[in-house]
N, C-alpha and C positions, 0 to 999 in steps of 0.2 A: 258955753265952754264945756267940754267933756272932762269929767273927773276920772282919773285912773286910780286903781287900787293896786298896790304892789304886794305880792305874796312870795315867800320863799318856799319852794316845794322841791322834793326830790323827783326824779324822773318818773317813778311809778305813781306818785300822787298826780303829776301832770297828766299822765296817760289816763288815769281814772277820771279826772276832772273833764278832760276834753272828750273822751269817747263814751261817757255815761249819759250824755244827752244828745240831742240832734246837733248837726253841724252848725256852728255860729258864723257870723260875718267874717270875711277875710281879715286877718290880722288882729282879731279881738284879743287873742292871747299872745303876748309878747314873750317869747321864749328866749332866755339869755343863758348861754352855757358859760359857766364860770371858768376862765382860763387857769385859775389857781388849782383846779381839780385835775388838771392834765399833767402828766409826766412831762417835765421840761424837754426831754429828748423826743417827745411825740409831736406829731403834726396836728395843729388845732383843727384844720378842715377835716382831716380823717376822723378825729374825735367827734365832731359834729355829725358827720356822715354816719358813724357807728351808732350814735345816740338816736338818730332818725330811724335807723333800721330797727332798733329796739322799740321805738314808738310805733313803727309800722306793724311789727310782729305782735306786740302786746295789745295794741289798739285793735287790730284785726280780731284777736281773740275775744275782746270785749264786744266788738260790733256783731260778731257772729255767734256769741254766747257758746264758744267751744274752746276746749283746752289746746287743740291742735288745729291748724288750718291746712287743708289740702289744696293743692293748686287747682284741682278740678272743681272746687266749690265756690270760687270767686267769679261771679259773672261780671261782664263789663258794667252793668248798672251798679253792682256792689262796689266795684273799683272806683267808679265815679263818686260814690258816697264817701269812700275813704279819702279821695282827693279833697273833697270839701272839708273834711276834718283837718287835713294838713293846711289847707288855705286859712282856716281859722287860727292856725299857729304861725302863719306867715311863711309857709313853705309850700312847695309843689312836690308831688311824687309822680314820677312817670315810669312807664314800663314799655319796653320794646320786646316783641316776641319773634324769635327767629326759628326756623326749622333747622334741625341738625340732621345731616345725612348719616345714615348707618354705614360706617366704614366697612363692615363685613360684607354687607350687600353690594356696596360699590366694588369692592375687591373681587367678589364672586362674579359680578357682572363684567368687570374688565377682563377677568381670566377666561370667560366664556364668550365674550363678544368679539367679533372680528371687525366691527365697525363702531367707532366711538360716537358716530352721529346717532346711534340707537339709544344713547344715554338720555334719560328723561331730564327735562330742564329743572334746575334748582328753583324752588319757590320760597321766597321769604315773606312771612306774614308779620307785619308790624302793626301795632295799634297805637293810635294817639287819640285820646278821648275828645269828643266835641262837647264842650261845656254847655252848648245850647240845646243839644239833643242827645242825651245819653243812650237812647234806644238805637242809635245809628252805629254803635260799636260792633266790631266783628265778634263772633262768639269765641273769643280767646280769654284765657284767665291767667291769674297771677297769684303767687303766694311766696313768702320767704321761708316757709317751712320746708325743710329739705327731707326728701324721702331717703330711706336707707341706700337706695341705688343711685341717688342723685349726687351731683358734685356742685359745690358752691365756692365762690371766692370773691374777694374784693379786688377790683382793678381800678387804676387811675390813669387818666390820659392827660392830666394837667394839675394845676394847683387850685382850681376853683371847685366849689361844692358840686356843681353840675358835671364835673369831670370824673367824679367817683362813681363807680358802678358796682352793684352787687349782682353777680351772675349765678344763676341756678340752671343746671342742666337736668332736665327731667322729661321722660317720655318723648324723646326725639324733638324736644323744644328747648330753646335757650331763652330764659327770662332775664332781662337786663333791667334792673331797678336803679333809678337815679333820683336825686333830689336837687332842688334849686330853691332860691329865695323867691317867694311869690311876688308877682307884680301884675297889676290889672292890665298892663299893656301887653304882656306875653304869657297869658295864662297857660296856653298850650302851643307847642311848636307845630 
């Protein structure tokens, strides 16, 4: 029989504990967010999502030993490691990356082109890590640190944790970060 120890820690203590060592087994840390700490008019799921964003941001800083994380610094292999840390807390972190078309270039093209068939095709690059082979990732990166020229926002498409998205627009890319509860049956989509 496995014996569990229960500790009460604040969010920053949890982040320090989880990210100061190598990733542990999935679900080894049972993170419980106290509903009494939430404003009664707030949404509990959004609160959990926001706490996970803080964990992702601050945990990345510990993992990379840097005060700020730039989007170009996180490789697919590094992101895979960050996912393993989240698995140890019973969560998944996912990222989709989409190309953003430059509206000025499109407008200039449309103003000068007589044939819309000349418009180059739109390419969307999404990445979903393969837990069995992290080297098979595309060379795309992620971060929740926002540059001065970037825009970010939280968007939701439903009531579940996986329906909340943190969106960052930077360098003609849109990075969409989401979280869900970890399950051995659906590690990645």
